[in-house]
BAMI-683284 format. One line per 3 residues: their letters; for each residue x, y, z of N, C-alpha, C, O, CB. Coordinates in nm, 2 decimals, always signed. Atoms other than C-alpha are relative to their C-alpha. Glycine has a CB too. Example, Ala and Ser with C-alpha at 12.3 -4.5 7.8 and 13.67 -1.06 7.14 Angstrom:
// BAMI-683284
as) +0.09/-0.12/+0.00/+1.23/-0.45/+0.78/+0.09/+0.12/+0.00/+0.19/+0.12/+0.07/-0.10/+0.00/+0.12  -0.09/-0.11/+0.00/+1.37/-0.11/+0.71/-0.08/+0.11/+0.08/-0.03/+0.22/+0.09/+0.04/+0.05/-0.14 $
// end
This chain:
// BAMI-683284
xxx) -0.11/-0.09/+0.01/-1.62/-2.35/+4.31/+0.11/-0.06/-0.08/+0.15/-0.18/-0.07/+0.06/+0.04/+0.13  -0.11/+0.04/+0.09/-1.35/-2.36/+4.05/+0.14/+0.04/+0.05/+0.16/+0.15/+0.09/-0.03/+0.06/-0.15  -0.14/-0.05/-0.04/-0.98/-2.36/+4.13/+0.07/+0.05/-0.12/+0.03/+0.04/-0.23/+0.07/-0.12/+0.06 $
xxx) -0.09/-0.07/+0.10/-0.72/-2.17/+3.94/+0.05/-0.11/-0.10/+0.05/-0.08/-0.22/+0.12/+0.07/+0.07  -0.05/+0.09/+0.09/-0.58/-2.49/+3.79/-0.10/-0.06/-0.08/-0.08/-0.10/-0.20/+0.07/-0.12/+0.08  +0.11/+0.05/+0.08/-0.91/-2.60/+3.67/-0.03/+0.10/-0.11/-0.06/+0.06/-0.22/-0.11/-0.02/+0.08 $
xxx) +0.01/-0.11/+0.11/-0.95/-2.26/+3.50/+0.10/+0.00/-0.10/+0.07/+0.02/-0.22/+0.01/+0.13/+0.07  -0.10/+0.01/+0.09/-0.61/-2.30/+3.36/-0.02/-0.11/-0.11/+0.02/-0.10/-0.22/+0.14/-0.01/+0.07  +0.02/+0.12/+0.08/-0.70/-2.64/+3.22/-0.11/+0.04/-0.11/-0.10/+0.00/-0.23/-0.04/-0.13/+0.09 $
xxx) +0.11/-0.04/+0.09/-1.02/-2.50/+3.07/+0.04/+0.10/-0.11/+0.00/+0.09/-0.23/-0.12/+0.06/+0.08  -0.06/-0.11/+0.09/-0.84/-2.20/+2.91/+0.08/-0.08/-0.11/+0.07/-0.06/-0.23/+0.09/+0.11/+0.08  -0.09/+0.07/+0.08/-0.58/-2.44/+2.77/-0.08/-0.08/-0.11/-0.03/-0.10/-0.22/+0.10/-0.08/+0.08 $
xxx) +0.08/+0.08/+0.09/-0.85/-2.66/+2.62/-0.06/+0.09/-0.12/-0.07/+0.05/-0.23/-0.11/-0.08/+0.08  +0.05/-0.09/+0.09/-1.01/-2.36/+2.46/+0.10/+0.05/-0.11/+0.07/+0.06/-0.22/-0.06/+0.12/+0.07  -0.11/-0.06/+0.09/-0.68/-2.24/+2.31/+0.03/-0.12/-0.10/+0.07/-0.09/-0.21/+0.14/+0.04/+0.09 $
xxx) -0.04/+0.12/+0.09/-0.62/-2.60/+2.17/-0.08/-0.01/-0.12/-0.04/-0.06/-0.22/+0.00/-0.13/+0.08  +0.10/+0.00/+0.12/-0.92/-2.57/+1.93/+0.05/+0.09/-0.11/+0.00/+0.07/-0.22/-0.15/+0.04/+0.05  -0.05/-0.09/+0.09/-0.73/-2.30/+1.75/+0.12/-0.05/-0.08/+0.17/+0.01/-0.18/+0.01/+0.13/+0.06 $
xxx) -0.12/+0.05/+0.06/-0.42/-2.50/+1.67/-0.03/-0.12/-0.10/-0.13/-0.20/-0.08/+0.10/-0.05/+0.12  +0.03/+0.11/+0.10/-0.41/-2.74/+1.37/+0.02/-0.13/+0.06/+0.11/-0.15/+0.15/+0.09/+0.01/-0.12  -0.01/+0.14/-0.05/-0.45/-3.11/+1.44/+0.11/-0.08/-0.08/+0.08/-0.19/-0.13/-0.13/-0.06/-0.01 $
xxx) -0.12/+0.06/+0.05/-0.11/-3.19/+1.31/+0.10/-0.02/+0.10/+0.09/+0.03/+0.21/+0.05/+0.07/-0.11  -0.11/+0.02/-0.10/+0.21/-3.31/+1.48/+0.06/+0.14/+0.04/+0.10/+0.16/+0.16/+0.10/-0.09/-0.05  -0.06/-0.14/-0.03/+0.35/-2.95/+1.46/-0.09/+0.08/+0.07/-0.05/+0.14/+0.17/+0.03/+0.08/-0.13 $
xxx) +0.10/-0.07/-0.08/+0.03/-2.80/+1.58/-0.01/-0.04/+0.15/-0.02/+0.05/+0.24/-0.12/-0.01/-0.06  +0.00/+0.05/-0.14/+0.03/-3.03/+1.89/+0.12/+0.04/+0.07/+0.12/+0.07/+0.19/-0.02/-0.16/-0.01  -0.12/-0.03/-0.06/+0.39/-2.96/+1.95/+0.00/+0.15/+0.05/+0.05/+0.18/+0.16/+0.12/-0.02/-0.09 $
xxx) +0.00/-0.13/-0.03/+0.34/-2.58/+1.95/-0.10/+0.03/+0.11/-0.08/+0.12/+0.20/-0.03/+0.08/-0.11  +0.10/-0.02/-0.10/+0.02/-2.60/+2.15/+0.06/-0.05/+0.14/+0.05/+0.02/+0.24/-0.14/-0.09/-0.04  -0.05/+0.05/-0.11/+0.21/-2.81/+2.41/+0.10/+0.10/+0.07/+0.11/+0.10/+0.20/+0.07/-0.12/-0.03 $
xxx) -0.08/-0.11/-0.06/+0.45/-2.51/+2.46/-0.08/+0.09/+0.08/-0.05/+0.13/+0.19/+0.08/+0.07/-0.11  +0.09/-0.09/-0.07/+0.17/-2.29/+2.55/-0.07/-0.06/+0.12/-0.08/+0.00/+0.23/-0.12/+0.05/-0.09  +0.06/+0.06/-0.12/+0.00/-2.54/+2.77/+0.11/-0.02/+0.12/+0.07/+0.00/+0.24/-0.04/-0.14/-0.04 $
xxx) -0.10/-0.01/-0.11/+0.34/-2.58/+2.96/+0.02/+0.12/+0.07/+0.04/+0.13/+0.19/+0.14/-0.04/-0.05  -0.01/-0.12/-0.06/+0.36/-2.22/+3.01/-0.13/+0.03/+0.10/-0.11/+0.10/+0.20/+0.01/+0.10/-0.11  +0.12/-0.02/-0.09/+0.00/-2.22/+3.15/+0.02/-0.07/+0.14/-0.01/-0.03/+0.24/-0.12/-0.04/-0.07 $
xxx) -0.03/+0.09/-0.12/+0.10/-2.50/+3.39/+0.11/+0.07/+0.09/+0.10/+0.05/+0.22/+0.06/-0.15/-0.06  -0.09/-0.06/-0.07/+0.40/-2.30/+3.49/-0.05/+0.12/+0.10/+0.02/+0.15/+0.20/+0.10/+0.06/-0.09  +0.07/-0.10/-0.09/+0.16/-2.03/+3.64/-0.02/-0.05/+0.13/-0.03/+0.03/+0.22/-0.12/+0.04/-0.06 $
xxx) +0.03/+0.05/-0.13/+0.08/-2.27/+3.92/+0.12/-0.06/+0.07/+0.10/-0.11/+0.18/-0.10/-0.09/-0.02  -0.12/+0.04/-0.06/+0.44/-2.36/+4.01/+0.08/+0.12/+0.05/+0.12/+0.20/-0.03/+0.08/-0.08/-0.09  -0.07/-0.13/-0.04/+0.61/-2.11/+4.24/+0.13/+0.03/-0.05/+0.17/+0.15/-0.06/+0.02/-0.01/+0.15 $
xxx) -0.13/-0.02/+0.05/+0.95/-2.16/+4.10/+0.01/+0.04/-0.15/+0.10/+0.10/-0.20/+0.07/-0.13/+0.02  +0.01/-0.02/+0.15/+0.84/-2.14/+3.73/-0.09/+0.11/-0.03/-0.10/+0.15/-0.15/-0.04/-0.13/-0.07  +0.12/-0.10/+0.03/+0.56/-1.88/+3.76/+0.05/+0.13/-0.08/-0.03/+0.18/-0.16/-0.06/+0.04/+0.13 $
xxx) -0.05/-0.12/+0.07/+0.78/-1.58/+3.64/+0.03/-0.04/-0.14/-0.01/+0.04/-0.23/+0.12/+0.06/+0.07  -0.03/+0.04/+0.14/+0.89/-1.77/+3.33/-0.13/-0.02/-0.07/-0.14/+0.03/-0.18/+0.09/-0.13/-0.01  +0.13/+0.02/+0.07/+0.53/-1.87/+3.25/-0.07/+0.14/-0.03/-0.13/+0.15/-0.13/-0.08/-0.08/+0.09 $
xxx) +0.06/-0.14/+0.02/+0.42/-1.50/+3.29/+0.07/+0.06/-0.11/+0.01/+0.12/-0.20/+0.01/+0.09/+0.13  -0.08/-0.06/+0.10/+0.70/-1.38/+3.08/-0.02/-0.06/-0.14/-0.02/+0.02/-0.24/+0.15/-0.01/+0.03  +0.03/+0.06/+0.14/+0.62/-1.62/+2.79/-0.15/+0.04/-0.04/-0.17/+0.07/-0.16/+0.02/-0.16/-0.02 $
xxx) +0.14/-0.03/+0.04/+0.24/-1.56/+2.80/-0.03/+0.13/-0.01/-0.13/+0.16/-0.07/-0.09/-0.05/+0.09  +0.04/-0.13/+0.03/+0.25/-1.20/+2.81/+0.08/+0.07/-0.11/+0.07/+0.19/-0.14/+0.03/+0.08/+0.13  -0.07/-0.04/+0.11/+0.49/-1.17/+2.53/-0.08/-0.03/-0.14/-0.19/-0.07/-0.13/+0.14/-0.07/+0.00 $
xxx) +0.06/+0.04/+0.13/+0.42/-1.21/+2.15/+0.03/-0.16/-0.01/+0.14/-0.20/-0.04/+0.06/+0.09/-0.13  -0.02/+0.14/-0.02/+0.37/-1.58/+2.19/+0.04/-0.06/-0.14/-0.04/-0.07/-0.24/-0.12/-0.06/+0.06  -0.05/+0.06/+0.12/+0.59/-1.75/+1.93/-0.07/-0.12/-0.05/-0.09/-0.13/-0.17/+0.13/-0.03/+0.01 $
xxx) +0.07/+0.13/+0.04/+0.40/-2.08/+1.93/-0.13/+0.03/-0.07/-0.17/-0.04/-0.17/-0.03/-0.08/+0.13  +0.12/-0.03/+0.07/+0.08/-1.90/+1.84/+0.03/+0.07/-0.13/-0.05/+0.06/-0.22/-0.09/+0.09/+0.10  -0.02/-0.05/+0.13/+0.23/-1.69/+1.57/+0.04/-0.10/-0.11/+0.01/-0.08/-0.23/+0.10/+0.10/+0.01 $
xxx) -0.04/+0.10/+0.10/+0.38/-1.99/+1.40/-0.13/-0.07/-0.04/-0.14/-0.09/-0.17/+0.11/-0.11/+0.06  +0.12/+0.06/+0.04/+0.03/-2.15/+1.39/-0.12/+0.10/-0.04/-0.23/+0.06/-0.05/-0.05/-0.10/+0.12  +0.10/-0.11/+0.03/-0.16/-1.82/+1.30/-0.10/+0.01/+0.10/-0.22/+0.04/+0.06/-0.06/-0.03/-0.13 $
xxx) +0.10/-0.02/-0.11/-0.33/-1.80/+1.63/+0.02/+0.14/+0.06/+0.14/+0.17/+0.08/+0.01/-0.11/+0.11  -0.02/-0.13/-0.05/-0.39/-1.45/+1.76/+0.04/+0.01/+0.15/-0.03/-0.05/+0.24/-0.13/+0.08/-0.02  -0.06/-0.01/-0.13/-0.18/-1.37/+2.06/-0.08/+0.08/+0.09/-0.09/+0.06/+0.21/+0.14/+0.06/-0.01 $
xxx) +0.09/-0.09/-0.08/-0.41/-1.10/+2.18/-0.12/-0.07/+0.05/-0.17/-0.05/+0.16/-0.05/+0.12/-0.08  +0.12/+0.09/-0.05/-0.70/-1.35/+2.19/+0.04/-0.08/+0.12/-0.03/-0.10/+0.22/-0.05/-0.10/-0.12  -0.05/+0.08/-0.12/-0.49/-1.57/+2.42/+0.02/+0.08/+0.12/-0.01/+0.04/+0.23/+0.14/-0.08/-0.04 $
xxx) -0.02/-0.08/-0.10/-0.39/-1.28/+2.63/-0.14/+0.03/+0.07/-0.16/+0.03/+0.19/+0.07/+0.12/-0.05  +0.13/-0.03/-0.05/-0.76/-1.18/+2.66/-0.07/-0.12/+0.08/-0.13/-0.10/+0.18/-0.10/+0.04/-0.11  +0.05/+0.13/-0.07/-0.87/-1.55/+2.76/+0.07/+0.00/+0.14/+0.00/-0.03/+0.24/+0.02/-0.14/-0.08 $
xxx) -0.07/+0.03/-0.12/-0.60/-1.56/+3.03/-0.03/+0.12/+0.10/-0.04/+0.10/+0.22/+0.15/-0.01/-0.03  +0.04/-0.12/-0.09/-0.70/-1.21/+3.17/-0.14/-0.02/+0.05/-0.18/+0.00/+0.16/+0.02/+0.14/-0.08  +0.16/+0.03/-0.03/-1.08/-1.30/+3.16/+0.00/-0.10/+0.11/-0.08/-0.09/+0.20/-0.08/-0.06/-0.12 $
xxx) +0.01/+0.11/-0.09/-1.01/-1.62/+3.35/+0.07/+0.04/+0.14/+0.06/-0.04/+0.24/+0.08/-0.13/-0.06  -0.07/-0.05/-0.11/-0.80/-1.42/+3.61/+0.14/-0.07/+0.02/+0.20/-0.06/+0.12/-0.09/-0.03/+0.12  -0.13/+0.06/-0.01/-0.48/-1.62/+3.54/+0.11/+0.10/-0.01/+0.22/+0.08/+0.04/+0.01/-0.12/-0.09 $
xxx) -0.10/-0.11/+0.01/-0.30/-1.31/+3.44/-0.08/+0.14/+0.03/-0.20/+0.15/+0.02/+0.07/+0.01/-0.16  +0.07/-0.14/-0.03/-0.37/-0.94/+3.55/+0.07/+0.10/-0.10/+0.16/+0.07/-0.17/+0.02/+0.04/+0.15  -0.06/-0.10/+0.09/-0.30/-0.62/+3.37/+0.15/+0.03/+0.05/+0.24/+0.06/-0.03/-0.08/+0.13/+0.01 $
xxx) -0.14/-0.03/-0.05/+0.01/-0.57/+3.60/+0.11/-0.10/-0.05/+0.23/-0.07/-0.06/-0.01/-0.01/+0.15  -0.09/+0.09/+0.06/+0.16/-0.89/+3.45/+0.06/+0.05/-0.14/+0.16/+0.00/-0.19/-0.06/-0.13/-0.01  -0.04/-0.04/+0.13/+0.17/-0.71/+3.12/+0.10/+0.12/-0.01/+0.15/+0.16/-0.11/-0.11/+0.02/-0.08 $
xxx) -0.09/-0.11/-0.02/+0.37/-0.42/+3.25/+0.15/-0.06/+0.01/+0.17/-0.16/+0.08/-0.04/+0.09/+0.12  -0.14/+0.05/+0.00/+0.75/-0.48/+3.18/+0.06/+0.04/+0.13/+0.04/+0.16/+0.17/+0.09/+0.05/-0.13  -0.08/-0.04/-0.13/+0.95/-0.49/+3.50/+0.11/+0.09/-0.03/+0.18/+0.08/-0.13/+0.05/-0.13/+0.07 $
xxx) -0.11/-0.08/+0.02/+1.20/-0.22/+3.55/+0.13/-0.08/-0.01/+0.16/-0.17/+0.07/+0.00/+0.10/+0.12  -0.12/+0.07/+0.01/+1.54/-0.32/+3.44/+0.08/+0.01/+0.12/+0.08/+0.11/+0.18/+0.07/+0.04/-0.12  -0.09/+0.00/-0.12/+1.78/-0.41/+3.71/+0.13/+0.07/-0.05/+0.19/+0.04/-0.15/+0.03/-0.15/+0.04 $
xxx) -0.12/-0.07/+0.03/+2.08/-0.17/+3.71/+0.12/-0.09/+0.01/+0.13/-0.17/+0.10/+0.02/+0.13/+0.09  -0.12/+0.08/+0.00/+2.40/-0.33/+3.62/+0.12/+0.08/+0.06/+0.15/+0.18/+0.01/+0.02/-0.05/-0.15  -0.12/-0.07/-0.05/+2.70/-0.24/+3.82/+0.11/-0.03/-0.09/+0.13/-0.14/-0.13/+0.03/-0.03/+0.14 $
xxx) -0.12/+0.02/+0.09/+3.01/-0.18/+3.61/+0.11/-0.05/+0.09/+0.12/+0.00/+0.21/+0.04/+0.13/-0.09  -0.10/+0.04/-0.07/+3.31/-0.35/+3.72/+0.11/+0.11/+0.01/+0.13/+0.18/-0.09/+0.06/-0.13/-0.06  -0.10/-0.11/+0.00/+3.58/-0.11/+3.84/+0.13/-0.06/-0.09/+0.16/-0.17/-0.08/+0.05/+0.03/+0.15 $
xxx) -0.11/+0.04/+0.08/+3.87/-0.11/+3.60/+0.12/-0.04/+0.08/+0.16/+0.03/+0.17/+0.04/+0.10/-0.08  -0.12/+0.04/-0.07/+4.17/-0.29/+3.70/+0.12/+0.09/-0.02/+0.14/+0.15/-0.12/+0.04/-0.14/-0.05  -0.11/-0.09/+0.02/+4.48/-0.09/+3.76/+0.08/-0.05/-0.11/+0.11/-0.17/-0.13/+0.08/+0.01/+0.12 $
xxx) -0.08/+0.04/+0.11/+4.68/-0.08/+3.46/+0.14/-0.04/+0.04/+0.21/+0.03/+0.12/+0.01/+0.11/-0.10  -0.13/+0.04/-0.04/+5.00/-0.27/+3.48/+0.11/+0.07/-0.10/+0.08/+0.10/-0.21/+0.02/-0.16/+0.00  -0.11/-0.06/+0.09/+5.32/-0.11/+3.36/+0.05/-0.10/-0.09/+0.13/-0.20/-0.06/+0.11/+0.05/+0.09 $
xxx) -0.04/+0.10/+0.10/+5.37/-0.29/+3.04/+0.11/+0.04/-0.09/+0.14/-0.03/-0.19/-0.11/-0.05/-0.08  -0.11/-0.04/+0.09/+5.66/-0.10/+2.90/+0.13/-0.06/+0.06/+0.17/-0.05/+0.18/+0.02/+0.17/-0.01  -0.11/+0.08/-0.03/+5.96/-0.32/+2.91/+0.11/+0.07/-0.07/+0.10/+0.12/-0.19/-0.01/-0.16/-0.04 $
xxx) -0.12/-0.06/+0.06/+6.30/-0.18/+2.85/+0.11/-0.12/-0.01/+0.15/-0.18/+0.10/+0.05/+0.12/+0.09  -0.10/+0.11/+0.03/+6.55/-0.43/+2.71/+0.13/+0.08/-0.04/+0.14/+0.17/-0.12/-0.05/-0.10/-0.12  -0.13/-0.07/+0.04/+6.91/-0.33/+2.70/+0.07/-0.09/-0.11/+0.08/-0.21/-0.10/+0.09/+0.02/+0.13 $
xxx) -0.07/+0.07/+0.12/+7.09/-0.42/+2.38/+0.14/-0.06/+0.06/+0.21/+0.01/+0.13/+0.02/+0.10/-0.14  -0.13/+0.06/-0.05/+7.38/-0.66/+2.44/+0.10/+0.04/-0.11/+0.07/+0.05/-0.23/+0.00/-0.17/+0.00  -0.10/-0.03/+0.10/+7.70/-0.56/+2.28/+0.09/-0.10/-0.03/+0.18/-0.08/-0.11/+0.07/+0.12/+0.05 $
// end
């Protein structure tokens, strides 16, 4: 039986083959690998999902197809279709306006 972390590691290794074997390619790959690792950490999971379901900048820089990465992650069961649905925006409460202070000052001219 394969654990989710092992699946994540296997998917990351498969993604690694598409990145160039240069210092820059290794750097950009490590960003994606970090996001995959975030999927298994309860406090960082949402950040990992947000990055991996977006147009992955690290993949675009190295000419790797983001949709291919999305497909790999979904096939491995690391992401679901529900993860790709944007969450509803949280309504922002507007601050009530402060009462306007009376700023009209009357100065009497001294004679």
